C-alpha positions in Angstrom: -26.8 -11.1 29.1 -28.5 -8.1 27.2 -30.8 -8.9 24.3 -29.5 -8.2 20.8 -30.5 -8.3 17.2 -29.0 -11.3 15.4 -27.4 -10.4 12.0 -26.5 -13.2 9.6 -23.6 -12.2 7.2 -23.4 -15.5 5.3 -25.7 -16.1 2.4 -28.8 -14.0 2.4 -28.3 -11.1 4.7 -30.9 -11.3 7.4 -31.5 -9.3 10.7 -33.7 -11.1 13.5 -35.2 -9.7 16.6 -34.7 -11.4 20.0 -38.0 -13.1 19.5 -37.1 -14.5 16.0 -39.0 -11.8 14.0 -37.5 -10.9 10.8 -36.3 -7.1 11.0 -34.2 -7.1 7.9 -34.5 -3.4 6.3 -35.7 -3.6 2.6 -33.1 -0.7 2.0 -30.0 -1.9 0.3 -28.0 0.9 2.0 -29.7 0.1 5.3 -28.5 -3.7 5.0 -25.1 -2.4 4.0 -25.0 0.0 7.1 -25.9 -2.8 9.4 -23.3 -5.0 7.9 -20.6 -2.6 8.4 -21.7 -1.9 12.0 -21.9 -5.6 12.7 -18.4 -6.4 11.5 -16.9 -3.2 13.2 -15.1 -3.1 16.6 -17.6 -2.9 19.3 -20.3 -2.5 16.5 -19.5 1.1 16.2 -18.4 3.4 13.5 -18.3 7.2 13.2 -20.7 9.1 11.0 -18.0 10.4 8.7 -16.6 6.8 8.2 -20.0 5.5 7.3 -20.5 8.3 5.0 -17.3 7.6 3.3 -18.2 3.8 2.7 -21.9 4.2 1.6 -22.1 7.8 0.0 -18.6 8.3 -1.2 -19.8 10.2 -4.4 -22.0 12.8 -2.4 -21.0 16.0 -0.9 -20.4 16.0 2.9 -23.9 17.7 3.4 -25.8 15.3 1.1 -24.0 12.3 2.5 -24.9 13.3 6.0 -28.6 13.9 4.9 -28.6 10.4 3.3 -27.2 8.8 6.4 -29.9 10.5 8.7 -32.6 9.1 6.2 -31.1 5.7 6.3 -31.0 5.7 10.0 -34.7 6.7 10.3 -35.6 3.6 8.0 -33.6 1.3 10.1 -35.4 2.4 13.4 -38.9 1.8 11.7 -37.7 -1.7 10.4 -36.5 -2.6 14.1 -40.1 -1.9 15.6 -39.9 -2.4 19.3 -36.0 -3.0 19.1 -35.2 0.5 17.7 -33.3 1.3 20.9 -30.6 -1.2 19.9 -29.5 1.4 17.2 -27.6 4.1 19.2 -26.6 7.4 17.6 -24.9 10.7 18.5 -23.3 13.5 16.7 -20.1 11.6 16.2 -20.8 7.9 16.2 -23.3 5.2 15.4 -23.7 1.8 17.2 -25.8 -1.2 17.3 -26.5 -4.0 19.8 -26.1 -7.1 17.9 -24.6 -10.4 17.6 -23.1 -11.8 14.4 -24.1 -15.3 13.0 -21.6 -16.6 10.6 -23.0 -20.3 10.2 -25.2 -21.5 7.7 -24.8 -22.0 3.8 -23.7 -19.5 1.2 -20.9 -17.0 0.6 -19.9 -14.2 3.0 -22.2 -11.1 2.3 -23.2 -12.5 -1.0 -26.3 -10.6 -1.4 -25.2 -7.0 -0.3 -24.6 -5.2 -3.7 -24.4 -1.4 -3.1 -23.2 0.6 -6.1 -20.4 2.5 -4.3 -16.6 1.7 -4.9 -15.9 2.4 -1.4 -18.4 -0.1 0.0 -17.4 -2.7 -2.6 -13.8 -2.3 -1.5 -14.7 -2.6 2.1 -16.7 -5.7 1.3 -13.9 -7.3 -0.5 -11.5 -6.6 2.4 -14.0 -8.0 4.9 -14.1 -11.3 3.0 -10.4 -11.3 3.3 -10.0 -10.2 6.9 -12.8 -12.5 8.3 -12.0 -15.6 6.3 -15.2 -17.1 7.5 -16.4 -19.1 4.5 -17.6 -22.6 5.9 -17.4 -24.2 2.4 -15.5 -21.8 0.3 -15.5 -21.8 -3.3 -12.6 -23.7 -4.7 -9.6 -21.9 -3.5 -7.4 -20.0 -6.2 -4.4 -20.1 -3.9 -3.4 -23.7 -2.7 -4.0 -24.9 0.8 -0.2 -25.6 1.1 1.5 -24.2 4.2 2.5 -21.2 1.9 1.4 -19.9 -1.4 3.7 -21.0 -4.2 5.4 -19.6 -7.2 7.3 -22.0 -9.6 10.2 -20.8 -11.6 10.8 -22.2 -15.2 14.0 -21.5 -17.2 12.9 -21.9 -20.9 16.2 -22.2 -22.7 18.8 -24.9 -23.3 21.8 -22.7 -24.2 24.3 -22.6 -21.1 24.8 -18.9 -21.1 21.3 -18.1 -21.5 20.1 -20.4 -18.9 22.6 -19.0 -16.5 21.4 -15.3 -17.3 17.7 -16.5 -17.0 18.5 -18.1 -13.7 20.0 -14.8 -12.3 16.9 -12.8 -13.4 14.6 -15.6 -12.0 16.5 -15.6 -8.6 16.3 -11.8 -8.3 12.8 -11.7 -8.9 12.0 -14.7 -6.6 14.0 -13.0 -3.7 12.0 -9.9 -4.0 8.6 -11.8 -4.0 9.7 -14.0 -1.1 10.7 -10.9 1.0 7.4 -9.4 0.3 5.3 -11.9 2.2 5.2 -15.8 3.0 5.6 -16.9 -0.4 7.4 -20.3 -1.3 9.5 -20.5 -4.5 10.1 -23.9 -6.1 11.5 -25.2 -9.4 9.0 -26.4 -11.8 10.2 -30.0 -11.3 8.7 -29.9 -7.8 5.2 -29.1 -9.1 4.1 -32.6 -8.8 1.0 -33.9 -10.7 -1.9 -32.5 -8.4 -4.0 -30.8 -11.0 -6.1 -29.0 -8.4 -3.3 -26.8 -7.3 -3.4 -23.4 -9.0 -0.1 -21.9 -8.5 1.7 -19.2 -10.6 4.5 -20.1 -12.9 7.3 -17.6 -13.5 9.0 -18.1 -16.9 12.2 -16.5 -17.8 13.8 -16.7 -21.2 17.0 -15.2 -22.7 18.6 -15.3 -26.0 21.3 -14.0 -28.1 20.8 -13.0 -31.7 23.7 -11.1 -33.9 24.7 -8.1 -32.0 21.8 -8.0 -29.7 20.5 -10.0 -26.8 17.4 -10.1 -24.9 15.3 -11.3 -21.9 11.5 -12.2 -21.5 9.7 -12.7 -18.2 6.2 -14.1 -18.0 3.8 -14.8 -15.2 1.3 -17.6 -15.9 -1.7 -19.2 -14.0 -0.5 -22.8 -13.6 -3.7 -24.5 -14.0 -4.9 -22.7 -17.2 -1.8 -21.4 -18.6 -3.3 -18.0 -19.1 -0.8 -15.0 -19.1 -1.1 -12.8 -16.1 1.8 -10.6 -17.1 4.5 -10.6 -19.6 7.4 -8.0 -20.5 10.7 -8.1 -22.2 13.7 -6.1 -22.9 16.2 -6.0 -25.9 19.8 -5.3 -24.9 22.2 -3.4 -27.4 24.9 -5.9 -26.8 25.5 -9.5 -27.6 26.6 -10.1 -23.9 24.1 -11.8 -21.5 26.0 -10.4 -18.5 24.1 -7.3 -18.4 21.7 -8.2 -15.6 22.5 -4.9 -13.9 21.2 -2.8 -16.6 18.4 -0.3 -15.8 16.2 -1.9 -18.4 16.6 -5.5 -17.1 16.1 -4.3 -13.4 13.0 -2.4 -14.3 11.7 -5.4 -16.1 12.4 -7.6 -12.9 10.6 -5.0 -10.8 7.7 -4.9 -13.0 7.4 -8.7 -12.8 7.4 -8.4 -9.0 4.7 -5.8 -8.9 2.4 -7.9 -11.4 2.8 -11.0 -9.1 2.0 -9.2 -5.8 -0.8 -7.1 -7.6 -2.3 -10.4 -9.0 -1.9 -12.3 -5.6 -3.5 -9.5 -3.5 -6.7 -9.7 -5.7 -7.1 -13.4 -5.1 -9.1 -15.5 -2.5 -6.4 -16.8 -0.1 -6.5 -20.3 1.4 -7.3 -20.8 5.0 -3.7 -21.3 6.0 -2.4 -18.4 8.1 0.8 -17.9 6.1 -1.2 -17.6 2.9 -3.7 -15.3 4.4 -1.0 -13.0 6.1 0.5 -12.5 2.6 -2.7 -11.5 1.0 -3.5 -9.1 3.9 -0.1 -7.5 3.7 -0.2 -6.9 0.0 -3.8 -5.4 0.3 -2.7 -3.3 3.1 0.5 -1.8 1.3 -1.8 -1.0 -1.7 -4.3 0.9 0.4 -1.4 2.6 2.5 -0.4 4.4 -0.7 -3.7 5.7 -1.4 -3.2 8.3 1.5 -7.1 8.2 2.0 -7.8 8.5 5.8 -10.0 5.4 6.0 -7.7 3.4 3.9 -4.8 4.2 6.2 -6.8 3.0 9.2 -7.7 -0.2 7.5 -4.3 -0.8 6.3 -3.1 -0.7 9.9 -5.8 -3.2 10.9 -4.7 -5.4 7.9 -1.0 -5.3 8.9 -1.8 -5.8 12.7 -3.8 -9.0 11.6 -1.1 -10.2 9.4 1.2 -9.9 12.3 -1.0 -11.9 14.4 -1.2 -14.7 11.8 2.4 -14.9 10.9 5.0 -13.2 13.1 7.1 -11.9 10.1 9.5 -9.0 10.2 8.1 -7.5 6.8 4.8 -6.9 8.4 6.2 -5.2 11.4 8.4 -3.0 9.1 5.4 -1.9 6.9 3.5 -0.9 10.1 6.6 1.2 11.0 6.5 2.8 7.6 2.8 3.5 7.9 3.6 5.7 11.0 5.8 8.0 8.8 2.9 8.4 6.3 0.6 9.2 9.2 2.9 11.7 10.5 3.9 13.3 7.2 0.2 13.6 6.3 -0.4 15.3 9.7 -3.0 12.5 10.8 -1.0 11.8 13.8 0.4 14.7 15.6 1.7 13.4 18.9 5.3 13.0 18.0 6.4 11.2 21.1 3.8 8.4 21.0 4.8 7.9 17.2 8.6 7.6 18.3 7.7 5.1 20.9 5.6 2.8 18.8 7.7 3.0 15.7 11.0 2.2 17.7 9.5 -1.0 19.0 8.1 -2.0 15.6 11.2 -1.6 13.6 13.5 -3.2 16.4 11.1 -6.3 16.3 11.2 -6.1 12.5 14.7 -6.3 12.5 15.0 -9.1 14.9 12.8 -11.2 12.5 13.9 -10.1 9.2 17.5 -9.1 9.4 18.1 -10.9 5.9 15.3 -9.4 4.4 16.1 -6.4 1.9 12.8 -4.9 2.2 12.7 -5.0 6.1 16.3 -3.4 5.9 15.2 -0.8 3.5 12.1 0.3 5.4 14.2 0.4 8.6 16.7 2.7 6.8 13.9 5.2 6.2 12.5 4.9 9.7 15.9 5.8 11.1 16.3 8.8 8.7 12.9 10.2 8.9 11.8 9.4 12.4 15.1 9.2 14.4 17.4 11.5 12.4 19.9 8.9 12.5 21.3 9.2 9.1 24.3 7.2 9.4 22.4 4.1 10.5 19.8 4.8 7.6 22.7 4.8 5.2 24.1 1.7 6.5 20.9 -0.2 6.6 20.2 0.8 2.9 23.6 -0.5 1.9 22.9 -3.7 3.7 19.6 -3.9 1.7 21.1 -3.4 -1.6 23.9 -6.0 -0.9 21.0 -8.5 -0.5 18.9 -7.2 -3.4 20.5 -4.7 -5.6 17.2 -4.3 -7.6 15.2 -3.1 -4.6 14.1 0.4 -5.7 13.1 1.6 -2.2 16.3 0.7 -0.9 18.0 2.8 -3.6 15.7 5.7 -2.8 16.1 5.4 1.0 19.8 5.3 0.6 19.3 8.6 -1.2 17.4 9.9 1.6 20.2 9.3 4.1 22.9 10.7 1.8 20.9 13.8 1.3 20.9 14.5 5.2 24.6 13.6 5.4 25.4 16.4 3.0 26.1 14.2 0.0 23.6 16.1 -2.4 24.7 14.7 -5.8 25.0 11.2 -4.6 21.5 11.5 -3.2 20.2 12.6 -6.4 22.0 9.8 -8.3 20.5 7.3 -5.9 16.8 8.6 -5.9 16.8 9.0 -9.8 18.3 5.5 -10.2 15.4 4.3 -8.0 12.9 5.9 -10.4 14.5 4.4 -13.3 14.3 0.9 -12.0 11.0 0.9 -10.2 8.0 -1.1 -11.4 4.5 0.1 -11.5 3.7 -0.7 -7.7 1.5 1.7 -5.6 4.8 3.1 -4.0 6.1 4.6 -7.3 4.8 8.2 -6.7 6.6 8.1 -3.2 10.0 7.2 -5.1 9.3 10.1 -7.5 8.8 12.3 -4.6 12.1 11.3 -2.9 13.7 12.2 -6.2 12.1 15.7 -6.2 13.4 16.3 -2.7 17.1 15.3 -3.5 16.9 17.4 -6.6 15.8 20.5 -4.5 18.9 19.8 -2.0 21.2 19.5 -5.1 20.1 22.9 -6.2 18.6 21.2 -9.5 15.4 23.2 -9.3 14.2 22.9 -13.0 14.4 19.2 -12.4 12.8 19.4 -9.1 9.7 21.3 -10.6 9.3 18.6 -13.3 9.4 15.9 -10.5 7.1 17.7 -8.2 4.6 18.1 -11.2 5.0 14.5 -12.3 4.3 13.3 -8.5 1.1 15.3 -8.4 -0.3 13.8 -11.4 0.4 10.4 -10.0 -1.2 11.3 -6.7 -3.4 14.4 -6.8 -4.1 14.1 -3.0 -0.6 13.9 -1.9 0.3 17.1 -0.1 4.2 17.1 0.0 4.9 17.7 -3.8 2.6 20.9 -3.5 4.4 22.2 -0.6 7.7 21.9 -2.5 6.2 23.0 -5.8 4.7 26.2 -4.3 8.3 27.3 -3.0 9.8 26.3 -6.2 7.6 28.3 -8.4 8.0 31.3 -6.2 11.9 31.1 -6.5 11.3 30.7 -10.4 9.4 34.0 -10.5 6.2 32.1 -11.3 4.0 33.6 -8.6 0.6 33.1 -10.3 1.4 29.4 -10.8 2.5 29.3 -7.1 -0.8 30.9 -6.0 -2.8 28.2 -7.8 -0.7 25.3 -6.2 -1.3 26.9 -2.8 -4.9 27.0 -3.5 -4.9 23.2 -4.2 -2.7 22.4 -1.2 -5.0 24.4 1.1 -7.9 21.8 0.1 -5.6 19.2 1.9 -4.1 21.6 4.5 -6.5 24.4 5.2 -3.9 26.1 7.6 -1.0 25.9 5.2 1.3 29.1 5.0 4.9 29.7 3.9 5.8 30.4 7.4 5.6 26.9 8.2 8.2 25.7 5.7 10.9 27.4 8.0 9.6 25.5 11.0 11.9 22.4 11.8 8.9 20.5 12.9 7.0 20.8 9.6 7.5 18.1 6.9 9.6 19.9 4.4 13.1 19.2 5.4 14.5 19.1 1.8 13.7 22.9 1.4 15.6 23.6 4.7 18.6 21.8 3.5 18.6 23.2 0.1 20.1 26.6 -1.2 16.5 27.9 -0.9 16.7 27.5 3.0 18.2 30.8 3.7 15.3 32.7 2.3 12.3 30.6 3.3 11.2 33.3 5.8 10.8 35.8 3.0 8.5 33.6 0.7 5.3 35.1 2.1 6.6 38.6 1.2 7.3 37.5 -2.4 3.5 36.9 -2.9 2.3 39.8 -1.0 
């Protein structure tokens, strides 16, 4: 067996030579770089990836220079073992074995002041779960993480309304991952278990009624999130109102956001949920390295717990990679996505979120809009408050020629959605349906709003440029094109008419007939 360095990632970070000599570099960035390599597949990463994690605030040129300097320091610290560090123009690797035994926390003394590294470090603690004696777990070591439901009123009508609200929230949370929902009476007396409590409260007073939802930490009673809505009616039957559904989705997003930040227990189901929630959040940043890490996390979640929702999110990620032109081999994307979504439906046919994601896959990847529409309808029968199901139903309708219905579905999705990371995507789908419906003024506002939510998201800029030319705002269009070319250097208006280019809403819209002449309008 070849000799290698030994890298200890628990407690104090140390690098030992094969002879036991201490080869730990004094440089913080050097130690961080070695930690990344030690915990990477085949102990290898690309130069650009390492720059993103350790010098994210520097320009590409300065980051490359800093990386070269760091590698020089490492070679000196390795002494006779400098050949264990291999570099070329593209990748860097190290010959090392990782030691995970001993006392202390995972990577406890690696503190580099770079947000990308801090994010990587937190993800590794989650991905590896190598703590021998972890700190007291925030999430219980039960088979599944738990959320308890409490109804806070005694009035029969109010209690029934609260139960409907609570059940809708609980269903969406349960569909998002492996989360167990129990009534508060099942909590037991174990004070060491720190689950969430979901409290719902409804009341009537005069000509008004209202509902409040609160998420608490069970042990401390501290409020994680709270929200309420006042209804302009004395009726507590209005669970289907936009305001109440938006409130419920805010509660769902708050719970998922909170859970994704906590240290999971060692149970595979608890761990898989946390991985999935973190992966979805990363997926919607649209950052190249985040998308790759999201894929890794979802794959690991699937390995830990063979749940349909994890497979469905992996299929959806393929759409993002294709739309952002990260993956260009359409045939390989089709084959892999087809397998993922088929298995997701086998394991999650009663899961509203699995059905919703499957709907979008059918519409966008396979152009099977009838199937996309039917899957979205099935999703909404299970969970009428699912905003992504409403948005994806709108996508299918858009391609089936039902432009106004499409616009109503996607705008309704916007109105009831919470604050989750997918909000800008729902906003973008509303923009597309507005374009197809010929609502160009509304489409411009929606595109501009989406850009404000996600400045590095290319699709709204593609659409906005064409919309501005149509509105005789050529100077504004030129600025948008300039911004778009920072993301897509090869962008041209000629691409918009190409069926292979991701701008189908323009080709379906009343603008489709003159897409070929857009370039001439700016000349």
